[in-house]
VMD Tcl script that draws the C-alpha trace (Angstrom):
set ca {
  {0.14 -0.54 -0.01}
  {1.80 3.63 -0.76}
  {1.36 6.17 1.63}
  {-1.17 8.24 -0.81}
  {-3.48 5.57 -0.12}
  {-3.35 5.46 3.27}
  {-3.42 8.42 3.68}
  {-7.07 8.50 1.59}
  {-8.00 5.18 3.14}
  {-7.40 7.54 7.13}
  {-8.62 10.98 5.48}
  {-11.97 8.95 4.84}
  {-11.77 7.43 7.82}
  {-11.98 10.76 9.99}
  {-15.12 12.19 7.65}
  {-16.84 9.03 8.38}
  {-16.11 9.61 12.52}
  {-17.30 13.02 12.32}
  {-20.40 12.68 10.47}
  {-21.58 9.87 12.85}
  {-20.45 12.10 15.65}
  {-22.94 14.86 13.74}
  {-25.84 12.38 13.70}
  {-25.24 11.19 16.87}
  {-25.81 14.33 18.93}
  {-28.31 15.50 16.88}
  {-30.36 12.28 17.02}
  {-29.56 10.65 19.86}
  {-28.42 13.24 22.36}
  {-29.07 11.27 25.81}
  {-27.14 8.40 24.01}
  {-24.25 10.34 22.98}
  {-24.11 12.20 26.66}
  {-24.27 9.24 28.18}
  {-21.41 8.01 25.67}
  {-19.11 10.71 26.68}
  {-19.37 10.42 30.45}
  {-18.68 6.80 30.18}
  {-15.45 7.41 28.21}
  {-14.31 10.29 30.45}
  {-15.13 8.88 33.80}
  {-11.80 6.30 33.81}
  {-10.06 9.43 32.69}
  {-10.36 11.70 35.40}
  {-10.18 9.44 38.28}
  {-7.14 9.76 41.06}
  {-3.86 8.88 40.47}
  {-3.99 9.93 36.45}
  {-1.55 12.02 35.03}
  {-2.37 15.29 34.48}
  {-2.73 15.24 31.11}
  {-5.01 12.65 30.86}
  {-7.32 13.97 33.42}
  {-7.23 17.35 31.40}
  {-8.18 14.74 28.55}
  {-10.92 13.58 30.08}
  {-12.10 16.93 31.57}
  {-12.31 17.99 27.53}
  {-14.32 14.85 26.91}
  {-16.92 14.89 29.59}
  {-20.16 17.14 28.74}
  {-20.77 20.58 30.03}
  {-22.97 20.21 33.64}
  {-26.52 21.16 32.59}
  {-28.01 23.99 34.28}
  {-30.49 22.16 36.61}
  {-33.54 22.03 34.71}
  {-32.96 24.62 31.62}
  {-34.62 22.16 28.95}
  {-37.14 19.94 28.66}
  {-35.11 17.06 28.22}
  {-31.49 18.31 29.30}
  {-30.97 18.34 25.61}
  {-30.82 21.27 22.63}
  {-33.05 23.53 24.80}
  {-34.94 24.13 22.14}
  {-37.52 21.50 22.40}
  {-39.52 23.48 25.43}
  {-42.48 25.43 25.04}
  {-40.86 28.76 24.68}
  {-39.46 27.75 21.67}
  {-42.29 26.86 20.13}
  {-43.09 30.93 19.87}
  {-39.93 31.20 18.22}
}
mol new
graphics top color blue
foreach p $ca { graphics top sphere $p radius 0.5 }
foreach p [lrange $ca 0 end-1] q [lrange $ca 1 end] { graphics top cylinder $p $q radius 0.2 }
display resetview
């Protein structure tokens, strides 16, 4: 396999992963949030190196504002968003 073909496969694989991530965030927000928590939790435990804990904090979903949306998702499906 030549280097250019390997690079082409890498670019296609990255494009497919980005596309999958966007679809998951749009169609399955709660599953995406659970997946991010499941991946981040082992990384932020005590005793892990600092760079690994930083990576885990970046992967973790942002804290919800305590009832800011109907399902904790995108905040555009509640009754206040219908009138807009």
